[in-house]
C-alpha positions as CSV (number, residue, x, y, z in Angstrom):
1,X,3.8,16.0,-14.1
2,X,7.9,16.4,-13.8
3,X,9.8,15.6,-11.2
4,X,12.7,18.1,-10.7
5,X,16.2,17.0,-9.5
6,X,18.6,18.9,-7.7
7,X,21.8,17.6,-7.6
8,X,23.9,17.3,-4.4
9,X,27.4,19.1,-4.4
10,X,29.0,15.8,-2.5
11,X,27.6,12.1,-1.7
12,X,27.9,10.5,1.7
13,X,29.6,7.3,2.0
14,X,27.6,4.6,2.3
15,X,27.3,1.5,5.3
16,X,29.5,-1.1,3.6
17,X,29.1,-4.9,3.7
18,X,29.3,-6.2,6.9
19,X,28.6,-2.3,8.8
20,X,25.7,-2.8,11.3
21,X,23.0,-0.4,10.2
22,X,20.5,-0.9,12.9
23,X,17.0,1.1,12.3
24,X,16.6,4.5,11.5
25,X,19.4,6.5,11.8
26,X,21.1,6.3,8.3
27,X,20.1,8.3,5.8
28,X,20.4,8.2,1.9
29,X,21.3,11.3,-0.1
30,X,18.1,12.4,-1.3
31,X,14.5,13.1,-0.4
32,X,11.4,13.9,-2.3
33,X,9.3,17.0,-1.5
34,X,6.0,18.7,-2.5
35,X,3.9,20.7,-1.6
36,X,0.1,21.0,-1.7
37,X,-1.6,24.5,-1.8
38,X,-5.0,24.9,-1.8
39,X,-6.3,26.1,-4.8
40,X,-3.6,24.8,-6.7
41,X,-3.0,20.9,-5.4
42,X,-0.1,19.1,-5.8
43,X,2.7,20.4,-7.5
44,X,6.3,20.9,-8.3
45,X,7.9,17.5,-7.0
46,X,11.6,18.0,-6.1
47,X,14.2,15.5,-5.6
48,X,16.8,17.7,-3.7
49,X,19.6,16.8,-1.3
50,X,18.6,15.2,2.5
51,X,18.8,17.9,4.4
52,X,16.8,19.7,7.1
53,X,13.3,21.6,6.5
54,X,12.5,25.0,7.9
55,X,8.9,25.2,9.5
56,X,7.5,27.7,11.2
57,X,7.2,27.2,14.6
58,X,3.3,27.8,15.0
59,X,3.2,24.9,12.2
60,X,0.1,22.9,12.5
61,X,1.4,19.7,12.1
62,X,3.2,20.7,15.4
63,X,0.4,21.4,17.3
64,X,-2.6,19.5,16.2
65,X,-1.0,16.6,15.0
66,X,-2.2,16.9,11.5
67,X,0.1,14.3,10.1
68,X,0.2,10.7,8.6
69,X,2.8,8.2,7.2
70,X,3.1,5.1,5.4
71,X,6.2,2.5,6.0
72,X,7.6,-0.2,3.1
73,X,11.0,-1.2,2.2
74,X,13.1,-1.7,-1.2
75,X,14.7,-5.0,-1.2
76,X,18.0,-5.9,-3.1
77,X,17.4,-9.9,-5.0
78,X,20.6,-12.2,-5.3
79,X,20.9,-11.0,-8.8
80,X,21.2,-7.3,-7.9
81,X,17.4,-6.0,-8.8
82,X,15.9,-3.6,-6.6
83,X,12.0,-4.6,-6.2
84,X,9.0,-3.3,-4.2
85,X,6.5,-5.6,-2.0
86,X,2.5,-4.3,-2.8
87,X,3.8,-0.5,-2.3
88,X,0.1,0.5,-4.2
89,X,-1.8,-0.6,-0.8
90,X,0.8,1.5,1.1
91,X,-0.7,4.4,-1.7
92,X,-4.4,3.4,-0.7
93,X,-4.0,2.9,3.1
94,X,-1.9,7.0,3.0
95,X,-5.4,8.0,1.6
96,X,-7.8,6.2,3.9
97,X,-5.5,8.1,6.3
98,X,-5.9,11.3,4.6
99,X,-9.3,11.2,4.3
100,X,-9.9,10.6,8.8
101,X,-7.4,13.5,9.1
102,X,-9.0,16.1,6.4
103,X,-5.8,15.8,4.2
104,X,-5.9,16.4,0.3
105,X,-6.0,12.9,-1.2
106,X,-2.5,11.9,-2.8
107,X,-3.7,10.6,-6.2
108,X,-1.7,7.0,-6.0
109,X,0.1,7.1,-9.4
110,X,1.8,10.4,-8.7
111,X,2.8,8.8,-5.2
112,X,4.0,5.6,-6.8
113,X,5.8,7.8,-9.5
114,X,7.4,10.1,-6.7
115,X,8.9,7.0,-5.1
116,X,9.6,5.4,-8.1
117,X,11.6,8.3,-9.4
118,X,13.4,8.6,-5.9
119,X,14.4,4.8,-5.5
120,X,15.9,5.3,-9.2
121,X,18.0,7.8,-7.7
122,X,19.1,6.0,-4.9
123,X,19.5,2.7,-5.8
124,X,22.9,1.9,-5.0
125,X,21.8,2.4,-1.0
126,X,19.0,-1.0,-0.8
127,X,21.9,-3.2,1.1
128,X,22.6,-6.8,-0.4
129,X,22.9,-8.8,2.6
130,X,20.4,-11.0,3.2
131,X,17.6,-9.3,5.7
132,X,19.0,-6.2,5.2
133,X,16.5,-3.2,3.2
134,X,16.0,0.4,2.6
135,X,13.3,1.4,4.5
136,X,10.8,4.0,3.1
137,X,9.0,6.3,4.8
138,X,6.7,8.7,3.2
139,X,5.2,10.9,5.1
140,X,2.5,14.3,4.7
141,X,2.3,17.0,7.1
142,X,0.4,20.3,7.7
143,X,2.2,23.6,7.9
144,X,0.0,26.6,7.5
145,X,1.5,29.0,10.4
146,X,-1.8,29.3,12.6
147,X,-2.6,28.2,15.9
148,X,-6.4,27.6,15.5
149,X,-8.0,24.3,15.0
150,X,-9.0,23.8,11.9
151,X,-7.7,21.1,9.0
152,X,-4.4,23.1,6.8
153,X,-4.9,24.8,3.7
154,X,-1.2,23.9,3.5
155,X,0.8,20.8,3.4
156,X,4.1,19.0,2.4
157,X,4.3,15.0,0.9
158,X,7.5,13.8,1.4
159,X,9.9,10.3,1.2
160,X,12.6,9.9,3.2
161,X,14.6,6.7,2.8
162,X,17.2,4.4,5.7
163,X,19.0,1.7,5.0
164,X,18.3,-0.9,7.7
165,X,19.4,-4.1,9.1
166,X,17.9,-7.4,9.7
167,X,15.4,-7.4,12.0
168,X,16.4,-10.8,13.6
169,X,20.4,-10.7,13.3
170,X,20.5,-14.1,14.6
171,X,17.6,-15.7,13.1
172,X,14.3,-15.7,13.4
173,X,13.4,-15.5,17.6
174,X,10.0,-15.6,19.5
175,X,9.2,-12.3,21.2
176,X,8.1,-11.8,24.8
177,X,4.1,-9.7,24.9
178,X,2.9,-8.2,27.8
179,X,-1.3,-7.4,27.8
180,X,-2.1,-3.7,28.4
181,X,-5.0,-3.9,30.7
182,X,-5.1,-0.1,31.9
183,X,-4.3,2.4,29.5
184,X,-6.0,2.1,25.6
185,X,-4.7,2.7,22.1
186,X,-7.6,3.8,20.4
187,X,-11.6,3.1,19.8
188,X,-14.0,2.8,17.0
189,X,-14.9,5.8,15.5
190,X,-11.6,7.2,16.3
191,X,-8.2,7.0,14.3
192,X,-6.7,3.8,15.2
193,X,-6.9,2.9,11.5
194,X,-5.1,5.8,10.5
195,X,-1.2,5.7,10.5
196,X,-1.1,9.0,12.4
197,X,1.5,9.6,14.9
198,X,-0.9,10.3,17.4
199,X,-1.8,6.5,17.4
200,X,2.0,5.7,18.0
201,X,2.4,8.8,20.6
202,X,-0.9,6.6,22.5
203,X,1.2,3.6,23.0
204,X,4.4,5.1,24.1
205,X,3.0,4.4,28.1
206,X,2.1,0.7,27.7
207,X,5.3,0.2,25.6
208,X,7.0,2.1,28.3
209,X,5.5,-0.4,30.9
210,X,6.1,-3.6,28.8
211,X,9.9,-2.9,29.1
212,X,10.2,-2.3,32.6
213,X,8.5,-6.3,33.2
214,X,10.8,-7.1,30.6
215,X,8.3,-8.1,27.9
216,X,9.5,-6.5,24.6
217,X,6.0,-5.4,23.1
218,X,2.7,-4.4,24.6
219,X,-0.8,-6.1,23.5
220,X,-3.7,-3.5,23.5
221,X,-7.1,-4.5,24.3
222,X,-10.3,-2.8,23.1
223,X,-11.0,0.8,24.7
224,X,-14.6,0.0,25.3
225,X,-14.9,-3.3,27.4
226,X,-11.0,-3.6,27.8
227,X,-11.4,-7.3,27.0
228,X,-10.8,-7.8,23.1
229,X,-7.8,-8.0,21.8
230,X,-6.6,-5.1,19.0
231,X,-3.8,-5.4,18.0
232,X,0.4,-5.0,19.4
233,X,2.3,-1.4,19.5
234,X,3.9,-2.1,15.8
235,X,2.4,-5.4,14.3
236,X,-0.9,-7.2,14.1
237,X,-1.7,-10.2,16.2
238,X,-2.4,-13.7,15.0
239,X,-3.2,-16.4,17.3
240,X,-3.4,-20.6,16.2
241,X,-6.2,-22.1,17.9
242,X,-6.5,-25.7,17.7
243,X,-5.4,-25.4,13.8
244,X,-7.3,-22.4,13.1
245,X,-5.8,-19.3,12.4
246,X,-7.5,-16.5,14.2
247,X,-7.0,-12.6,14.1
248,X,-8.7,-9.1,15.1
249,X,-11.4,-8.5,12.6
250,X,-11.1,-4.9,11.1
251,X,-13.8,-2.7,12.7
252,X,-11.9,1.0,12.8
253,X,-9.6,0.3,15.8
254,X,-6.6,-0.8,14.5
255,X,-4.5,-0.7,11.7
256,X,-5.3,-2.7,8.3
257,X,-2.1,-4.2,8.2
258,X,-0.6,-4.8,4.9
259,X,1.7,-7.8,6.1
260,X,-1.4,-9.2,8.1
261,X,-3.8,-8.9,4.9
262,X,-0.7,-10.9,2.7
263,X,-0.2,-13.1,5.5
264,X,-4.2,-13.8,5.3
265,X,-3.9,-14.4,1.5
266,X,-1.0,-16.8,2.4
267,X,-2.6,-18.8,4.7
268,X,-6.2,-19.6,2.6
269,X,-3.6,-20.7,-0.5
270,X,-1.8,-23.0,1.7
271,X,-5.7,-24.1,2.7
272,X,-5.8,-23.3,6.3
273,X,-9.3,-21.9,8.1
274,X,-8.4,-18.6,9.0
275,X,-11.4,-16.2,11.2
276,X,-11.1,-12.9,11.3
277,X,-13.2,-11.7,14.2
278,X,-13.1,-10.3,17.5
279,X,-11.0,-12.5,20.1
280,X,-12.1,-12.2,24.3
281,X,-8.2,-12.4,26.0
282,X,-10.5,-15.1,28.2
283,X,-10.6,-16.9,25.2
284,X,-6.6,-17.0,24.8
285,X,-6.3,-17.9,28.1
286,X,-8.8,-20.7,28.4
287,X,-7.0,-22.1,24.8
288,X,-3.9,-21.9,26.8
289,X,-5.0,-24.3,29.5
290,X,-7.0,-26.4,27.2
291,X,-3.5,-27.0,25.4
292,X,-5.1,-25.8,22.2
293,X,-3.1,-22.8,21.6
294,X,-0.8,-23.8,19.2
295,X,1.0,-20.6,18.3
296,X,0.8,-16.7,18.7
297,X,2.6,-14.1,16.1
298,X,3.0,-10.8,15.0
299,X,3.0,-9.2,11.4
300,X,4.5,-6.4,10.1
301,X,6.4,-4.6,8.1
302,X,9.8,-4.4,10.4
303,X,9.6,-8.3,11.3
304,X,7.7,-9.7,8.9
305,X,6.6,-12.5,11.3
306,X,7.5,-12.3,14.7
307,X,6.7,-15.7,16.8
308,X,5.5,-15.1,20.6
309,X,7.2,-17.1,23.1
310,X,5.6,-15.4,26.2
311,X,2.0,-13.9,26.6
312,X,1.2,-12.2,30.2
313,X,-1.9,-11.0,31.2
314,X,-2.8,-9.8,34.5
315,X,-0.6,-12.5,36.5
316,X,-0.7,-14.8,34.8
317,X,2.2,-16.0,31.9
318,X,1.6,-17.8,28.9
319,X,4.5,-20.0,27.2
320,X,3.5,-20.3,23.7
321,X,4.4,-23.6,21.8
322,X,7.6,-24.2,24.5
323,X,8.9,-20.7,23.0
324,X,9.8,-22.3,19.7
325,X,8.8,-21.1,16.4
326,X,5.5,-22.7,15.2
327,X,4.8,-24.4,11.9
328,X,2.6,-21.7,10.5
329,X,4.9,-18.5,11.5
330,X,8.0,-20.4,10.4
331,X,5.8,-21.2,6.9
332,X,4.5,-17.5,6.5
333,X,8.0,-15.9,7.4
334,X,9.6,-18.2,4.7
335,X,6.9,-17.4,2.0
336,X,7.0,-13.8,2.6
337,X,10.3,-13.2,2.7
338,X,10.8,-15.7,-0.1
339,X,9.2,-13.9,-2.5
340,X,10.6,-10.0,-0.8
341,X,14.3,-11.5,-1.6
342,X,13.4,-12.9,-4.8
343,X,14.0,-16.7,-3.4
344,X,10.6,-17.7,-4.8
345,X,8.2,-17.1,-7.1
346,X,5.8,-14.5,-6.7
347,X,2.5,-16.4,-7.3
348,X,0.3,-13.4,-6.3
349,X,1.9,-10.7,-8.1
350,X,2.9,-8.7,-5.1
351,X,6.3,-7.5,-6.0
352,X,6.7,-4.4,-8.4
353,X,10.8,-3.7,-10.0
354,X,12.2,-0.7,-9.8
355,X,13.7,-0.2,-13.2
């Protein structure tokens, strides 16, 4: 399928080395847009100047939340090359989200082609400073102008790009996490595994409560018994208990993180014991009291690895590893960022170059 290119009348001034990029508020010159119409399928992809889009106020994505998205990054290596980290996994996950929300499948090779062509146009926007990257946001929205509740017949697939600063500007620092005991984010059989806006909207009240208590993120428990650990708002969660790496199993209510999957593979390659299973929050408290809770860390696209320094559950505050980065957390961060930025050999064949 040919991708049309519409040239911008003028280009934006790009951020300069030393500029503070932050996250998610600077956008590149171009975006990719591809419509879907029932009976015609995905068609007429176009790379066009980044600009507002026009939608009917009755567009179904506004009213019933039929939308999905992904998040990944492009990295610039020391020799100036641009590369991606396991992008095919993002398009596989996008289609799992599509299936759950009754959105038409996007052929993975077509999604990759659209992304690669857009990145070829926008390669100069990939920052060169260590720790910085070009954040990639593919998404699909239902655009039918209809107020009835049913799957849409018309969609837009879009990709927008945003240069982003280093998550840890002053180095890898532990974060403090609050365990939410009142509200729940998702249940098995629901949409917890899908990357869709409703899951994030459901997490905002817990995030707000965490901030009120001076904690940076919230750890969610299961939606039935409210005792089994699920995930952090923007990360999957791992515990190192008496030398074993333990993380909640995937059973439909948490996001199957690509960084999570990669961290498990790295740990196993280093000979570490990894367990994917249900984890009772009381087990974590007991391990802490017994001096066996060695480390806690999160995994996600933004931070890659995020060590946890304090974990608050009800009135119990657990200081993890003296509020210092653990050996496994540091190893995973060094290994995965080393592969992403081309500092170490990619023995897993995860990197996809942008030619």
